[in-house]
C-alpha positions as CSV (number, residue, x, y, z in Angstrom):
1,M,12.9,19.1,16.9
2,G,10.0,19.9,14.6
3,A,6.7,21.4,15.6
4,A,3.8,19.2,16.5
5,V,1.3,18.4,13.7
6,P,-2.0,20.0,14.6
7,V,-5.4,18.3,14.2
8,L,-7.0,20.6,11.5
9,R,-10.4,19.0,11.2
10,D,-13.1,20.5,13.3
11,D,-16.1,18.6,12.0
12,F,-16.0,16.2,14.9
13,T,-15.9,17.1,18.6
14,V,-14.0,15.0,21.2
15,H,-17.3,13.4,22.3
16,E,-18.2,12.5,18.7
17,L,-14.8,11.0,18.1
18,R,-15.2,8.9,21.2
19,A,-18.6,7.8,20.1
20,L,-17.2,6.9,16.7
21,A,-14.5,4.9,18.5
22,G,-17.2,3.1,20.5
23,R,-19.1,2.1,17.3
24,A,-16.0,1.1,15.3
25,S,-15.9,-2.5,14.4
26,N,-12.1,-2.5,14.0
27,G,-10.1,-2.1,17.2
28,K,-7.2,-0.4,15.5
29,V,-9.5,2.3,14.1
30,A,-11.0,2.8,17.6
31,R,-7.5,3.2,19.1
32,R,-6.6,5.8,16.5
33,L,-9.8,7.7,17.1
34,L,-9.2,7.7,20.8
35,A,-5.6,8.9,20.4
36,I,-6.8,11.8,18.3
37,A,-9.5,12.6,20.8
38,L,-6.9,12.7,23.6
39,V,-4.8,15.1,21.5
40,L,-7.9,17.3,21.0
41,E,-8.5,17.3,24.8
42,G,-5.1,18.7,25.4
43,S,-3.0,15.6,26.3
44,S,0.5,15.6,25.1
45,R,1.3,13.6,21.9
46,K,3.5,11.2,23.9
47,V,0.8,10.4,26.5
48,A,-1.9,10.1,23.8
49,A,0.2,7.8,21.7
50,Q,1.4,5.6,24.7
51,S,-2.1,5.3,26.1
52,C,-3.3,4.0,22.7
53,G,-0.4,1.6,22.1
54,M,1.6,3.5,19.5
55,D,4.6,5.9,19.4
56,R,4.5,9.6,18.7
57,Q,5.6,9.2,15.0
58,T,2.8,6.7,14.3
59,L,0.3,9.1,15.9
60,R,1.6,11.9,13.8
61,D,1.1,9.8,10.6
62,W,-2.4,9.0,11.6
63,V,-3.2,12.7,12.4
64,H,-2.0,13.5,8.8
65,R,-4.4,10.9,7.4
66,Y,-7.2,12.1,9.7
67,N,-6.6,15.7,8.5
68,V,-6.9,14.7,4.9
69,E,-9.5,11.9,4.9
70,G,-11.4,12.2,8.2
71,P,-12.3,9.1,10.3
72,D,-12.6,7.0,7.1
73,G,-8.8,7.5,6.6
74,L,-7.9,5.8,9.8
75,S,-8.6,2.2,8.6
76,D,-5.9,0.0,7.2
77,R,-5.4,-0.1,3.5
78,G,-4.8,-3.5,2.0
79,G,-1.7,-3.8,-0.2
80,G,-3.6,-5.7,-2.8
81,G,-1.1,-8.5,-3.1
82,A,1.1,-9.3,-6.1
83,K,-0.3,-8.8,-9.6
84,P,-1.1,-12.1,-11.2
85,R,1.5,-13.2,-13.7
86,L,-1.0,-14.6,-16.1
87,S,-3.7,-12.5,-17.7
88,P,-7.3,-13.6,-17.6
89,E,-7.1,-14.7,-21.3
90,Q,-4.0,-16.8,-20.5
91,I,-5.7,-18.4,-17.5
92,A,-8.7,-19.3,-19.7
93,Q,-6.3,-20.8,-22.2
94,L,-4.7,-22.9,-19.3
95,A,-8.2,-24.2,-18.5
96,V,-8.7,-25.2,-22.1
97,W,-5.4,-27.1,-22.0
98,V,-6.2,-28.9,-18.8
99,E,-9.7,-29.9,-20.1
100,A,-8.4,-31.1,-23.4
101,G,-5.5,-33.0,-21.9
102,P,-1.9,-33.2,-23.2
103,D,-1.0,-34.1,-26.8
104,P,1.7,-36.9,-26.4
105,A,3.4,-35.9,-29.6
106,R,3.7,-32.2,-28.8
107,D,3.8,-32.2,-25.0
108,G,5.7,-35.5,-24.5
109,V,3.4,-36.6,-21.6
110,V,0.2,-38.6,-21.3
111,R,-1.2,-36.7,-18.3
112,W,-0.7,-33.2,-17.0
113,R,1.5,-32.5,-14.0
114,R,2.1,-29.1,-12.7
115,A,5.7,-29.2,-14.0
116,D,4.5,-30.1,-17.5
117,L,2.0,-27.2,-17.4
118,A,4.7,-24.9,-16.2
119,R,6.8,-25.9,-19.2
120,R,3.9,-25.4,-21.6
121,I,3.1,-22.0,-20.1
122,E,6.8,-21.0,-20.5
123,A,6.8,-22.2,-24.1
124,E,3.5,-20.6,-25.1
125,F,3.4,-17.3,-23.1
126,E,7.2,-16.9,-22.3
127,I,6.3,-16.6,-18.6
128,K,8.3,-18.8,-16.2
129,L,6.1,-20.0,-13.3
130,H,6.9,-22.3,-10.3
131,E,5.0,-25.5,-10.0
132,R,3.2,-24.3,-6.9
133,T,2.1,-21.2,-8.7
134,V,0.7,-23.3,-11.5
135,G,-1.1,-25.3,-8.8
136,S,-2.7,-22.2,-7.3
137,Y,-4.0,-21.2,-10.8
138,L,-5.5,-24.7,-11.1
139,V,-7.2,-24.4,-7.8
140,Q,-8.5,-21.0,-8.8
141,L,-9.9,-22.6,-11.9
142,G,-11.7,-25.2,-9.8
143,F,-9.5,-28.2,-10.8
144,R,-8.6,-30.8,-8.1
145,R,-6.0,-33.4,-8.0
146,L,-7.7,-36.7,-8.7
147,S,-6.0,-40.1,-8.8
148,V,-7.5,-43.5,-9.6
149,R,-7.7,-46.1,-7.0
150,P,-4.6,-48.4,-7.4
151,E,-5.2,-51.9,-8.8
152,H,-2.7,-54.6,-8.8
153,P,-1.8,-55.7,-12.4
154,N,-2.3,-59.4,-11.5
155,A,-5.7,-58.9,-9.8
156,D,-8.3,-61.5,-10.6
157,P,-11.8,-60.0,-10.7
158,V,-13.5,-63.4,-10.5
159,A,-11.6,-64.3,-7.3
160,Q,-12.4,-60.9,-5.8
161,T,-16.1,-61.4,-6.3
162,A,-15.9,-64.9,-4.9
163,F,-14.1,-63.6,-1.8
164,K,-16.7,-60.9,-1.0
165,K,-19.0,-61.6,1.8
166,T,-22.2,-63.3,0.6
167,L,-24.1,-63.5,3.9
168,P,-27.6,-62.0,3.8
169,A,-28.1,-58.6,5.4
170,S,-29.3,-58.9,9.0
């Protein structure tokens, strides 16, 4: 079994670490600070880790981060998510296509659907996207799905106006 990882930083005392934990807005960071304070007080790693809801290996990893970065290193780091498949220039071009509408001769459609835009993106940029991904790009650009109110092809506007209520407002 390997040796315990020592807490090398001495710029914060146990009391200062507990005060930092009390002021921390993130509960996870507060627990990590308290676990390190317990280790500095002389508690065993197992007891310090269990009292703060983690195992010894996790506490060891947080001690490493604390030794290198101090209390600021105890916060979670976001993964950043997946890199966008389309560049900003390509997204701008997509917006131009949607604003201009499809060309029936070239695109074979009279209105854009996500599937049609995905085919156009694949043809122009050689990037294959799922329809839902195209939809998320459209939402990012501020476009919304709009549909016209349906109207029966045999509707009679004269009969509709005659049928409307003509009573005076009370």
